[in-house]
Biopython code that builds the backbone (N, CA, C, O; Angstrom):
import numpy as np
from Bio.PDB.StructureBuilder import StructureBuilder

atoms = [
    (1, "MET", "N", (-55.480, 30.297, 129.020)),
    (1, "MET", "CA", (-54.901, 30.921, 129.020)),
    (1, "MET", "C", (-53.604, 29.088, 129.333)),
    (1, "MET", "O", (-53.634, 28.137, 130.113)),
    (2, "ILE", "N", (-52.635, 29.567, 128.105)),
    (2, "ILE", "CA", (-51.718, 28.123, 128.161)),
    (2, "ILE", "C", (-50.973, 28.028, 129.253)),
    (2, "ILE", "O", (-51.059, 28.914, 130.103)),
    (3, "ASP", "N", (-50.238, 27.102, 129.402)),
    (3, "ASP", "CA", (-49.044, 27.032, 130.370)),
    (3, "ASP", "C", (-48.103, 26.462, 129.648)),
    (3, "ASP", "O", (-48.045, 25.348, 129.128)),
    (4, "GLU", "N", (-47.195, 27.568, 129.680)),
    (4, "GLU", "CA", (-45.730, 27.293, 128.473)),
    (4, "GLU", "C", (-45.412, 26.006, 128.900)),
    (4, "GLU", "O", (-45.634, 25.085, 128.114)),
    (5, "ALA", "N", (-44.929, 25.762, 130.005)),
    (5, "ALA", "CA", (-44.007, 24.751, 130.717)),
    (5, "ALA", "C", (-44.769, 23.438, 130.132)),
    (5, "ALA", "O", (-43.996, 22.576, 129.714)),
    (6, "THR", "N", (-45.820, 23.213, 130.057)),
    (6, "THR", "CA", (-46.790, 21.707, 129.999)),
    (6, "THR", "C", (-47.681, 22.002, 128.641)),
    (6, "THR", "O", (-48.568, 21.208, 128.325)),
    (7, "ASN", "N", (-47.527, 22.659, 128.201)),
    (7, "ASN", "CA", (-48.320, 23.109, 126.479)),
    (7, "ASN", "C", (-49.969, 23.126, 126.848)),
    (7, "ASN", "O", (-50.842, 23.114, 125.980)),
    (8, "GLU", "N", (-50.248, 23.157, 128.410)),
    (8, "GLU", "CA", (-51.974, 23.120, 128.714)),
    (8, "GLU", "C", (-52.417, 23.590, 128.823)),
    (8, "GLU", "O", (-51.803, 24.657, 128.818)),
    (9, "GLU", "N", (-53.877, 23.816, 129.070)),
    (9, "GLU", "CA", (-54.469, 24.965, 129.116)),
    (9, "GLU", "C", (-54.882, 24.837, 130.493)),
    (9, "GLU", "O", (-55.148, 23.700, 130.881)),
    (10, "ILE", "N", (-55.015, 26.106, 131.558)),
    (10, "ILE", "CA", (-54.879, 26.628, 132.691)),
    (10, "ILE", "C", (-56.526, 27.507, 133.253)),
    (10, "ILE", "O", (-57.058, 28.585, 132.991)),
    (11, "SER", "N", (-56.870, 26.276, 134.162)),
    (11, "SER", "CA", (-58.556, 26.723, 134.114)),
    (11, "SER", "C", (-58.699, 28.230, 134.934)),
    (11, "SER", "O", (-57.666, 28.892, 135.040)),
    (12, "PRO", "N", (-59.491, 28.566, 135.292)),
    (12, "PRO", "CA", (-59.660, 29.613, 135.958)),
    (12, "PRO", "C", (-59.303, 29.802, 136.902)),
    (12, "PRO", "O", (-58.865, 30.887, 137.284)),
    (13, "ASP", "N", (-59.422, 28.420, 137.787)),
    (13, "ASP", "CA", (-59.511, 28.094, 139.057)),
    (13, "ASP", "C", (-58.066, 29.040, 139.170)),
    (13, "ASP", "O", (-57.794, 30.194, 139.501)),
    (14, "GLU", "N", (-57.240, 27.699, 138.637)),
    (14, "GLU", "CA", (-55.518, 27.574, 139.034)),
    (14, "GLU", "C", (-55.193, 28.718, 138.424)),
    (14, "GLU", "O", (-53.989, 28.739, 138.169)),
    (15, "ARG", "N", (-55.892, 29.890, 138.008)),
    (15, "ARG", "CA", (-55.236, 31.180, 137.794)),
    (15, "ARG", "C", (-55.343, 31.931, 138.986)),
    (15, "ARG", "O", (-54.287, 32.310, 139.491)),
    (16, "ARG", "N", (-55.945, 32.094, 139.295)),
    (16, "ARG", "CA", (-56.754, 32.623, 141.071)),
    (16, "ARG", "C", (-55.474, 33.062, 141.922)),
    (16, "ARG", "O", (-54.734, 32.142, 142.270)),
    (17, "LEU", "N", (-55.141, 34.322, 142.284)),
    (17, "LEU", "CA", (-54.314, 34.224, 143.029)),
    (17, "LEU", "C", (-54.355, 34.641, 144.712)),
    (17, "LEU", "O", (-53.600, 35.133, 145.552)),
    (18, "HIS", "N", (-55.972, 34.022, 144.600)),
    (18, "HIS", "CA", (-56.498, 35.437, 145.780)),
    (18, "HIS", "C", (-57.801, 33.723, 146.050)),
    (18, "HIS", "O", (-58.797, 33.615, 145.334)),
    (19, "ASP", "N", (-57.584, 33.033, 146.753)),
    (19, "ASP", "CA", (-59.178, 32.334, 147.367)),
    (19, "ASP", "C", (-60.327, 33.267, 147.502)),
    (19, "ASP", "O", (-60.270, 34.236, 148.259)),
    (20, "ARG", "N", (-61.425, 32.973, 146.742)),
    (20, "ARG", "CA", (-62.630, 33.372, 146.750)),
    (20, "ARG", "C", (-63.408, 33.370, 148.187)),
    (20, "ARG", "O", (-63.461, 32.408, 148.954)),
    (21, "SER", "N", (-63.922, 34.482, 148.359)),
    (21, "SER", "CA", (-65.537, 33.998, 149.860)),
    (21, "SER", "C", (-66.398, 34.037, 149.088)),
    (21, "SER", "O", (-66.178, 34.646, 148.041)),
    (22, "ARG", "N", (-67.647, 33.437, 149.286)),
    (22, "ARG", "CA", (-68.659, 33.063, 149.072)),
    (22, "ARG", "C", (-69.152, 34.829, 149.673)),
    (22, "ARG", "O", (-68.999, 35.032, 150.878)),
    (23, "LEU", "N", (-69.700, 35.972, 148.816)),
    (23, "LEU", "CA", (-70.625, 36.973, 149.488)),
    (23, "LEU", "C", (-71.428, 37.660, 148.360)),
    (23, "LEU", "O", (-71.045, 38.148, 147.297)),
    (24, "ILE", "N", (-72.855, 37.534, 149.001)),
    (24, "ILE", "CA", (-73.489, 37.872, 147.816)),
    (24, "ILE", "C", (-74.222, 39.333, 148.163)),
    (24, "ILE", "O", (-75.062, 39.390, 149.061)),
    (25, "ILE", "N", (-73.842, 40.514, 147.381)),
    (25, "ILE", "CA", (-73.997, 41.839, 147.815)),
    (25, "ILE", "C", (-74.896, 42.157, 146.386)),
    (25, "ILE", "O", (-75.242, 41.266, 145.610)),
    (26, "ASN", "N", (-75.217, 43.693, 146.192)),
    (26, "ASN", "CA", (-75.487, 44.082, 145.191)),
    (26, "ASN", "C", (-74.359, 45.098, 144.473)),
    (26, "ASN", "O", (-74.021, 46.147, 145.021)),
    (27, "VAL", "N", (-73.959, 44.775, 143.518)),
    (27, "VAL", "CA", (-72.874, 45.777, 142.853)),
    (27, "VAL", "C", (-73.501, 46.390, 141.587)),
    (27, "VAL", "O", (-74.194, 45.924, 140.683)),
    (28, "HIS", "N", (-72.929, 47.778, 141.896)),
    (28, "HIS", "CA", (-73.616, 48.777, 140.514)),
    (28, "HIS", "C", (-72.555, 48.810, 139.938)),
    (28, "HIS", "O", (-71.540, 49.163, 140.537)),
    (29, "PHE", "N", (-72.535, 48.352, 138.282)),
    (29, "PHE", "CA", (-71.518, 48.673, 137.326)),
    (29, "PHE", "C", (-71.751, 48.922, 135.860)),
    (29, "PHE", "O", (-72.774, 48.395, 135.423)),
    (30, "ASP", "N", (-71.075, 49.564, 135.065)),
    (30, "ASP", "CA", (-71.065, 50.273, 134.201)),
    (30, "ASP", "C", (-69.787, 50.031, 133.119)),
    (30, "ASP", "O", (-68.685, 49.511, 133.293)),
    (31, "GLY", "N", (-70.351, 50.576, 132.047)),
    (31, "GLY", "CA", (-69.108, 49.884, 131.014)),
    (31, "GLY", "C", (-69.581, 49.115, 130.205)),
    (31, "GLY", "O", (-70.682, 48.609, 130.420)),
    (32, "ALA", "N", (-68.752, 48.794, 128.896)),
    (32, "ALA", "CA", (-69.214, 47.978, 127.734)),
    (32, "ALA", "C", (-70.304, 47.743, 127.445)),
    (32, "ALA", "O", (-70.889, 46.664, 127.355)),
    (33, "ASP", "N", (-70.912, 49.612, 127.151)),
    (33, "ASP", "CA", (-72.506, 50.600, 126.709)),
    (33, "ASP", "C", (-73.528, 49.315, 127.482)),
    (33, "ASP", "O", (-74.663, 49.053, 127.084)),
    (34, "SER", "N", (-72.624, 48.392, 129.021)),
    (34, "SER", "CA", (-74.016, 48.038, 129.578)),
    (34, "SER", "C", (-73.726, 49.038, 131.094)),
    (34, "SER", "O", (-72.703, 49.523, 131.577)),
    (35, "THR", "N", (-75.255, 49.041, 131.534)),
    (35, "THR", "CA", (-75.312, 49.699, 133.011)),
    (35, "THR", "C", (-76.659, 48.957, 133.963)),
    (35, "THR", "O", (-77.864, 48.863, 133.733)),
    (36, "GLY", "N", (-75.949, 48.589, 134.905)),
    (36, "GLY", "CA", (-77.191, 48.230, 136.078)),
    (36, "GLY", "C", (-76.701, 47.916, 137.110)),
    (36, "GLY", "O", (-75.709, 48.574, 137.423)),
    (37, "VAL", "N", (-77.187, 46.723, 138.152)),
    (37, "VAL", "CA", (-77.096, 46.057, 139.035)),
    (37, "VAL", "C", (-76.958, 44.711, 139.107)),
    (37, "VAL", "O", (-77.933, 43.999, 138.867)),
    (38, "ALA", "N", (-76.016, 44.291, 139.368)),
    (38, "ALA", "CA", (-75.991, 42.154, 139.880)),
    (38, "ALA", "C", (-75.086, 42.365, 141.096)),
    (38, "ALA", "O", (-74.297, 43.121, 141.664)),
    (39, "ASN", "N", (-75.979, 40.728, 141.120)),
    (39, "ASN", "CA", (-74.908, 40.256, 142.617)),
    (39, "ASN", "C", (-74.167, 39.673, 142.464)),
    (39, "ASN", "O", (-74.227, 38.994, 141.439)),
    (40, "THR", "N", (-73.131, 39.543, 143.229)),
    (40, "THR", "CA", (-71.675, 39.222, 143.357)),
    (40, "THR", "C", (-72.281, 37.302, 143.787)),
    (40, "THR", "O", (-73.470, 37.112, 144.044)),
    (41, "LYS", "N", (-71.525, 36.420, 143.786)),
    (41, "LYS", "CA", (-71.419, 35.179, 143.552)),
    (41, "LYS", "C", (-70.272, 34.963, 144.720)),
    (41, "LYS", "O", (-70.487, 34.463, 145.824)),
    (42, "ASP", "N", (-69.232, 35.365, 144.316)),
    (42, "ASP", "CA", (-67.583, 35.735, 145.207)),
    (42, "ASP", "C", (-67.299, 36.762, 144.766)),
    (42, "ASP", "O", (-67.522, 37.407, 143.741)),
    (43, "ILE", "N", (-66.512, 36.908, 146.090)),
    (43, "ILE", "CA", (-65.337, 38.364, 145.947)),
    (43, "ILE", "C", (-64.117, 37.437, 146.721)),
    (43, "ILE", "O", (-64.149, 36.544, 147.568)),
    (44, "SER", "N", (-63.113, 38.080, 146.027)),
    (44, "SER", "CA", (-61.630, 38.108, 146.825)),
    (44, "SER", "C", (-60.972, 39.653, 146.435)),
    (44, "SER", "O", (-61.449, 40.393, 145.574)),
    (45, "PRO", "N", (-59.907, 39.925, 147.177)),
    (45, "PRO", "CA", (-58.949, 40.932, 147.039)),
    (45, "PRO", "C", (-58.213, 40.685, 145.202)),
    (45, "PRO", "O", (-57.255, 41.377, 144.858)),
    (46, "GLY", "N", (-58.711, 39.850, 144.425)),
    (46, "GLY", "CA", (-58.018, 39.849, 143.022)),
    (46, "GLY", "C", (-59.774, 40.645, 142.185)),
    (46, "GLY", "O", (-59.997, 41.564, 141.398)),
    (47, "GLY", "N", (-60.303, 40.025, 142.649)),
    (47, "GLY", "CA", (-61.955, 40.035, 142.394)),
    (47, "GLY", "C", (-63.113, 39.369, 142.256)),
    (47, "GLY", "O", (-63.018, 38.346, 142.934)),
    (48, "LEU", "N", (-64.118, 39.424, 141.743)),
    (48, "LEU", "CA", (-65.555, 38.887, 141.749)),
    (48, "LEU", "C", (-65.542, 38.154, 140.869)),
    (48, "LEU", "O", (-64.672, 37.720, 140.114)),
    (49, "TYR", "N", (-67.229, 37.938, 141.066)),
    (49, "TYR", "CA", (-67.717, 36.978, 140.062)),
    (49, "TYR", "C", (-69.530, 37.777, 140.013)),
    (49, "TYR", "O", (-70.038, 38.068, 141.096)),
    (50, "LEU", "N", (-70.224, 38.014, 138.858)),
    (50, "LEU", "CA", (-70.606, 38.689, 139.108)),
    (50, "LEU", "C", (-72.370, 38.059, 138.483)),
    (50, "LEU", "O", (-72.627, 39.201, 138.103)),
    (51, "SER", "N", (-73.595, 37.307, 138.122)),
    (51, "SER", "CA", (-74.415, 37.070, 138.069)),
    (51, "SER", "C", (-75.252, 37.523, 137.518)),
    (51, "SER", "O", (-76.138, 38.087, 138.159)),
    (52, "MET", "N", (-75.321, 37.440, 135.722)),
    (52, "MET", "CA", (-76.207, 38.802, 135.221)),
    (52, "MET", "C", (-76.666, 38.026, 134.009)),
    (52, "MET", "O", (-75.874, 37.158, 133.642)),
    (53, "ARG", "N", (-77.701, 38.147, 133.357)),
    (53, "ARG", "CA", (-77.608, 37.750, 132.400)),
    (53, "ARG", "C", (-77.211, 38.671, 131.344)),
    (53, "ARG", "O", (-77.225, 38.378, 130.149)),
    (54, "THR", "N", (-77.020, 39.279, 131.604)),
    (54, "THR", "CA", (-76.062, 40.595, 130.607)),
    (54, "THR", "C", (-75.003, 40.350, 129.675)),
    (54, "THR", "O", (-74.005, 40.510, 130.377)),
    (55, "THR", "N", (-74.698, 40.125, 128.785)),
    (55, "THR", "CA", (-73.639, 39.895, 127.948)),
    (55, "THR", "C", (-73.001, 40.948, 128.164)),
    (55, "THR", "O", (-73.467, 42.077, 128.007)),
    (56, "ILE", "N", (-71.448, 40.586, 128.689)),
    (56, "ILE", "CA", (-70.514, 41.123, 128.071)),
    (56, "ILE", "C", (-68.886, 40.800, 127.969)),
    (56, "ILE", "O", (-68.311, 40.445, 128.998)),
    (57, "PRO", "N", (-68.057, 40.940, 126.574)),
    (57, "PRO", "CA", (-67.422, 40.654, 126.485)),
    (57, "PRO", "C", (-65.884, 40.417, 127.381)),
    (57, "PRO", "O", (-65.429, 41.110, 128.291)),
    (58, "VAL", "N", (-65.491, 39.567, 126.945)),
    (58, "VAL", "CA", (-63.922, 39.595, 128.038)),
    (58, "VAL", "C", (-62.815, 40.694, 127.238)),
    (58, "VAL", "O", (-62.662, 40.751, 126.018)),
    (59, "GLY", "N", (-62.021, 41.632, 128.378)),
    (59, "GLY", "CA", (-61.355, 42.616, 127.856)),
    (59, "GLY", "C", (-62.091, 43.794, 128.490)),
    (59, "GLY", "O", (-61.524, 44.792, 128.935)),
    (60, "ALA", "N", (-63.650, 43.542, 128.489)),
    (60, "ALA", "CA", (-64.428, 44.991, 128.789)),
    (60, "ALA", "C", (-63.864, 45.746, 130.241)),
    (60, "ALA", "O", (-63.695, 45.031, 131.228)),
    (61, "ALA", "N", (-63.623, 47.019, 130.307)),
    (61, "ALA", "CA", (-63.852, 47.120, 131.464)),
    (61, "ALA", "C", (-64.880, 47.614, 131.765)),
    (61, "ALA", "O", (-65.735, 47.979, 130.958)),
    (62, "LEU", "N", (-64.958, 47.711, 133.106)),
    (62, "LEU", "CA", (-66.240, 47.653, 133.788)),
    (62, "LEU", "C", (-65.768, 49.030, 135.171)),
    (62, "LEU", "O", (-64.555, 49.187, 135.302)),
    (63, "THR", "N", (-66.426, 49.663, 135.826)),
    (63, "THR", "CA", (-66.086, 50.672, 136.716)),
    (63, "THR", "C", (-67.411, 49.754, 137.839)),
    (63, "THR", "O", (-68.409, 49.179, 137.405)),
    (64, "LEU", "N", (-67.057, 49.857, 139.106)),
    (64, "LEU", "CA", (-67.838, 48.282, 140.357)),
    (64, "LEU", "C", (-67.851, 49.748, 141.125)),
    (64, "LEU", "O", (-66.942, 50.572, 141.225)),
    (65, "ARG", "N", (-69.075, 49.779, 141.581)),
    (65, "ARG", "CA", (-69.465, 50.403, 143.392)),
    (65, "ARG", "C", (-69.893, 49.394, 144.203)),
    (65, "ARG", "O", (-71.043, 49.156, 144.570)),
    (66, "ILE", "N", (-68.828, 48.791, 144.467)),
    (66, "ILE", "CA", (-68.956, 48.011, 145.643)),
    (66, "ILE", "C", (-69.686, 48.107, 147.192)),
    (66, "ILE", "O", (-68.766, 48.250, 147.996)),
    (67, "PRO", "N", (-71.138, 48.079, 147.974)),
    (67, "PRO", "CA", (-71.015, 48.281, 149.378)),
    (67, "PRO", "C", (-70.451, 47.221, 150.535)),
    (67, "PRO", "O", (-70.744, 46.026, 150.513)),
    (68, "LEU", "N", (-69.950, 47.581, 151.131)),
    (68, "LEU", "CA", (-69.227, 47.287, 152.270)),
    (68, "LEU", "C", (-69.309, 47.391, 153.640)),
    (68, "LEU", "O", (-68.690, 48.010, 154.506)),
    (69, "GLY", "N", (-70.228, 46.629, 153.612)),
    (69, "GLY", "CA", (-70.897, 47.124, 155.654)),
    (69, "GLY", "C", (-71.808, 48.323, 155.596)),
    (69, "GLY", "O", (-72.996, 48.305, 155.275)),
    (70, "ASN", "N", (-70.743, 49.872, 156.123)),
    (70, "ASN", "CA", (-71.325, 50.850, 156.292)),
    (70, "ASN", "C", (-70.796, 51.355, 155.096)),
    (70, "ASN", "O", (-71.184, 52.508, 154.908)),
    (71, "ASP", "N", (-70.102, 50.953, 154.268)),
    (71, "ASP", "CA", (-68.804, 51.567, 153.240)),
    (71, "ASP", "C", (-69.231, 51.543, 151.736)),
    (71, "ASP", "O", (-70.418, 51.304, 151.512)),
    (72, "HIS", "N", (-68.435, 51.754, 150.737)),
    (72, "HIS", "CA", (-68.357, 51.145, 149.984)),
    (72, "HIS", "C", (-67.304, 51.474, 149.049)),
    (72, "HIS", "O", (-66.644, 52.496, 149.236)),
    (73, "ILE", "N", (-67.067, 50.681, 148.015)),
    (73, "ILE", "CA", (-65.531, 50.620, 147.259)),
    (73, "ILE", "C", (-65.680, 51.123, 145.733)),
    (73, "ILE", "O", (-66.214, 50.446, 144.854)),
    (74, "VAL", "N", (-65.391, 51.801, 145.634)),
    (74, "VAL", "CA", (-65.424, 52.222, 143.698)),
    (74, "VAL", "C", (-64.097, 51.470, 143.197)),
    (74, "VAL", "O", (-62.981, 51.653, 143.682)),
    (75, "ALA", "N", (-64.387, 50.644, 142.203)),
    (75, "ALA", "CA", (-63.306, 49.565, 141.901)),
    (75, "ALA", "C", (-63.187, 49.564, 140.107)),
    (75, "ALA", "O", (-64.049, 48.925, 139.503)),
    (76, "ASN", "N", (-62.167, 50.251, 139.352)),
    (76, "ASN", "CA", (-62.110, 49.212, 137.932)),
    (76, "ASN", "C", (-61.871, 47.882, 137.748)),
    (76, "ASN", "O", (-61.426, 47.275, 138.722)),
    (77, "GLY", "N", (-62.023, 47.396, 136.926)),
    (77, "GLY", "CA", (-62.150, 46.053, 136.840)),
    (77, "GLY", "C", (-61.702, 45.974, 135.268)),
    (77, "GLY", "O", (-61.533, 46.850, 134.420)),
    (78, "GLU", "N", (-61.586, 44.591, 135.244)),
    (78, "GLU", "CA", (-61.786, 44.590, 133.487)),
    (78, "GLU", "C", (-62.020, 42.499, 133.508)),
    (78, "GLU", "O", (-61.267, 41.685, 134.042)),
    (79, "VAL", "N", (-63.086, 42.277, 132.864)),
    (79, "VAL", "CA", (-63.631, 40.950, 132.448)),
    (79, "VAL", "C", (-62.911, 40.101, 131.693)),
    (79, "VAL", "O", (-62.642, 40.142, 130.492)),
    (80, "VAL", "N", (-62.499, 38.972, 132.916)),
    (80, "VAL", "CA", (-61.719, 38.299, 131.947)),
    (80, "VAL", "C", (-62.609, 36.611, 131.862)),
    (80, "VAL", "O", (-61.859, 35.635, 131.856)),
    (81, "TYR", "N", (-63.474, 36.460, 131.828)),
    (81, "TYR", "CA", (-64.054, 35.491, 131.794)),
    (81, "TYR", "C", (-66.167, 35.645, 131.868)),
    (81, "TYR", "O", (-67.060, 36.137, 132.558)),
    (82, "THR", "N", (-65.980, 34.936, 130.787)),
    (82, "THR", "CA", (-67.534, 35.028, 130.468)),
    (82, "THR", "C", (-68.588, 33.795, 130.354)),
    (82, "THR", "O", (-68.554, 33.093, 129.343)),
    (83, "ASN", "N", (-69.421, 33.561, 131.275)),
    (83, "ASN", "CA", (-70.705, 32.403, 131.038)),
    (83, "ASN", "C", (-71.889, 33.107, 130.626)),
    (83, "ASN", "O", (-72.565, 33.507, 131.574)),
    (84, "PRO", "N", (-72.406, 33.416, 129.280)),
    (84, "PRO", "CA", (-73.016, 33.981, 128.285)),
    (84, "PRO", "C", (-74.518, 33.635, 129.426)),
    (84, "PRO", "O", (-74.630, 32.528, 129.954)),
    (85, "GLY", "N", (-75.415, 34.603, 129.627)),
    (85, "GLY", "CA", (-76.344, 34.577, 130.273)),
    (85, "GLY", "C", (-76.818, 34.357, 131.714)),
    (85, "GLY", "O", (-77.891, 34.540, 132.289)),
    (86, "GLU", "N", (-75.270, 33.761, 132.186)),
    (86, "GLU", "CA", (-75.435, 33.539, 133.829)),
    (86, "GLU", "C", (-73.971, 34.537, 134.526)),
    (86, "GLU", "O", (-73.774, 34.968, 135.663)),
    (87, "GLY", "N", (-73.536, 34.583, 133.855)),
    (87, "GLY", "CA", (-72.009, 35.963, 134.416)),
    (87, "GLY", "C", (-70.950, 35.968, 133.767)),
    (87, "GLY", "O", (-70.559, 35.217, 132.873)),
    (88, "VAL", "N", (-70.244, 37.311, 134.502)),
    (88, "VAL", "CA", (-69.034, 37.108, 134.152)),
    (88, "VAL", "C", (-67.896, 37.269, 135.594)),
    (88, "VAL", "O", (-68.243, 37.918, 136.580)),
    (89, "GLY", "N", (-66.777, 36.698, 135.524)),
    (89, "GLY", "CA", (-65.317, 36.875, 136.493)),
    (89, "GLY", "C", (-64.763, 38.687, 136.307)),
    (89, "GLY", "O", (-64.425, 38.881, 135.140)),
    (90, "VAL", "N", (-64.690, 39.345, 136.764)),
    (90, "VAL", "CA", (-63.975, 39.916, 136.564)),
    (90, "VAL", "C", (-62.692, 40.498, 137.782)),
    (90, "VAL", "O", (-62.807, 40.652, 138.998)),
    (91, "LYS", "N", (-61.766, 40.673, 137.082)),
    (91, "LYS", "CA", (-60.332, 40.784, 137.717)),
    (91, "LYS", "C", (-60.201, 42.614, 137.792)),
    (91, "LYS", "O", (-60.267, 43.406, 136.852)),
    (92, "PHE", "N", (-59.931, 42.982, 139.724)),
    (92, "PHE", "CA", (-60.190, 44.439, 139.842)),
    (92, "PHE", "C", (-58.530, 44.765, 139.255)),
    (92, "PHE", "O", (-57.606, 44.033, 138.900)),
    (93, "ARG", "N", (-58.736, 46.441, 139.381)),
    (93, "ARG", "CA", (-57.446, 46.663, 138.338)),
    (93, "ARG", "C", (-57.482, 48.133, 139.305)),
    (93, "ARG", "O", (-58.460, 48.805, 139.631)),
    (94, "GLU", "N", (-56.257, 48.303, 139.564)),
    (94, "GLU", "CA", (-55.635, 49.713, 140.164)),
    (94, "GLU", "C", (-56.262, 49.756, 141.460)),
    (94, "GLU", "O", (-56.831, 50.816, 141.722)),
    (95, "LEU", "N", (-56.298, 48.548, 142.618)),
    (95, "LEU", "CA", (-57.256, 48.787, 143.259)),
    (95, "LEU", "C", (-56.074, 49.625, 144.566)),
    (95, "LEU", "O", (-54.897, 49.359, 144.807)),
    (96, "SER", "N", (-57.033, 50.724, 145.221)),
    (96, "SER", "CA", (-55.962, 51.413, 146.450)),
    (96, "SER", "C", (-56.030, 50.373, 147.767)),
    (96, "SER", "O", (-56.742, 49.413, 148.061)),
    (97, "GLU", "N", (-54.783, 51.156, 148.474)),
    (97, "GLU", "CA", (-54.706, 49.920, 149.326)),
    (97, "GLU", "C", (-55.959, 50.198, 150.673)),
    (97, "GLU", "O", (-56.281, 49.418, 151.569)),
    (98, "GLU", "N", (-56.290, 51.110, 150.489)),
    (98, "GLU", "CA", (-57.967, 51.539, 151.411)),
    (98, "GLU", "C", (-58.815, 50.211, 150.738)),
    (98, "GLU", "O", (-59.054, 49.123, 151.262)),
    (99, "ALA", "N", (-59.005, 50.477, 150.021)),
    (99, "ALA", "CA", (-60.297, 49.648, 149.501)),
    (99, "ALA", "C", (-60.142, 48.077, 149.500)),
    (99, "ALA", "O", (-61.092, 47.295, 149.465)),
    (100, "LEU", "N", (-58.747, 47.713, 149.547)),
    (100, "LEU", "CA", (-57.927, 46.567, 149.583)),
    (100, "LEU", "C", (-58.574, 45.807, 151.128)),
    (100, "LEU", "O", (-59.087, 44.742, 151.474)),
    (101, "ALA", "N", (-58.218, 46.950, 151.656)),
    (101, "ALA", "CA", (-58.184, 47.013, 152.927)),
    (101, "ALA", "C", (-60.023, 46.508, 153.498)),
    (101, "ALA", "O", (-60.693, 45.550, 153.885)),
    (102, "LEU", "N", (-60.066, 47.436, 153.293)),
    (102, "LEU", "CA", (-61.811, 47.337, 153.041)),
    (102, "LEU", "C", (-62.413, 45.438, 152.496)),
    (102, "LEU", "O", (-63.184, 44.665, 153.063)),
    (103, "ILE", "N", (-61.861, 45.345, 151.599)),
    (103, "ILE", "CA", (-62.589, 43.802, 151.055)),
    (103, "ILE", "C", (-62.335, 43.405, 151.474)),
    (103, "ILE", "O", (-63.105, 42.451, 151.584)),
    (104, "GLU", "N", (-60.945, 43.215, 152.499)),
    (104, "GLU", "CA", (-60.305, 41.736, 152.735)),
    (104, "GLU", "C", (-60.776, 41.638, 154.590)),
    (104, "GLU", "O", (-60.716, 40.597, 155.244)),
    (105, "ARG", "N", (-61.220, 42.980, 155.127)),
    (105, "ARG", "CA", (-62.138, 43.305, 156.625)),
    (105, "ARG", "C", (-63.263, 42.340, 156.053)),
    (105, "ARG", "O", (-63.646, 41.537, 156.904)),
    (106, "SER", "N", (-63.915, 42.218, 154.754)),
    (106, "SER", "CA", (-65.559, 42.117, 154.949)),
    (106, "SER", "C", (-65.557, 40.884, 154.642)),
    (106, "SER", "O", (-66.596, 40.354, 155.036)),
    (107, "ILE", "N", (-64.530, 39.831, 153.862)),
    (107, "ILE", "CA", (-64.985, 39.085, 153.092)),
    (107, "ILE", "C", (-65.180, 37.822, 154.630)),
    (107, "ILE", "O", (-64.371, 37.883, 155.555)),
    (108, "PRO", "N", (-66.076, 37.026, 154.636)),
    (108, "PRO", "CA", (-66.386, 35.991, 155.622)),
    (108, "PRO", "C", (-64.999, 35.210, 155.376)),
    (108, "PRO", "O", (-64.522, 35.035, 154.254)),
    (109, "GLN", "N", (-64.413, 34.761, 156.586)),
    (109, "GLN", "CA", (-62.885, 33.979, 156.456)),
    (109, "GLN", "C", (-63.951, 32.506, 157.140)),
    (109, "GLN", "O", (-64.962, 32.409, 157.836)),
    (110, "SER", "N", (-63.222, 31.779, 156.610)),
    (110, "SER", "CA", (-63.215, 30.218, 156.301)),
    (110, "SER", "C", (-62.547, 29.738, 157.123)),
    (110, "SER", "O", (-62.360, 28.522, 157.133)),
]
sb = StructureBuilder()
sb.init_structure("model")
sb.init_model(0)
sb.init_chain("A")
sb.init_seg("    ")
for serial, (resi, resn, name, xyz) in enumerate(atoms, 1):
    if name == "N":
        sb.init_residue(resn, " ", resi, " ")
    sb.init_atom(name, np.array(xyz, "f"), 0.0, 1.0, " ", f" {name:<3s}", serial, name[0])
structure = sb.get_structure()
């Protein structure tokens, strides 16, 4: 992404609206002709990073089933960046208030 004011590239870290928290859990994903389970590396109310060898393109829509404590949420997301062979960054789309509250309660506080 390019910052129009400075005409310089903005890194993914600078684009984040929420701080990430390290949380490793198994997330079921479905979309972009791929279905499976991947581990999270980190999570925030805005999205998460999934460690996986599967290549999923930027812009792909995913449905995620995320276990949090004794509960789980089902969230829609969009792949916003990819590290081929390593994982993908996913931004949540249309997260319900209940799902957002559960994420905020479940992530480790620094």
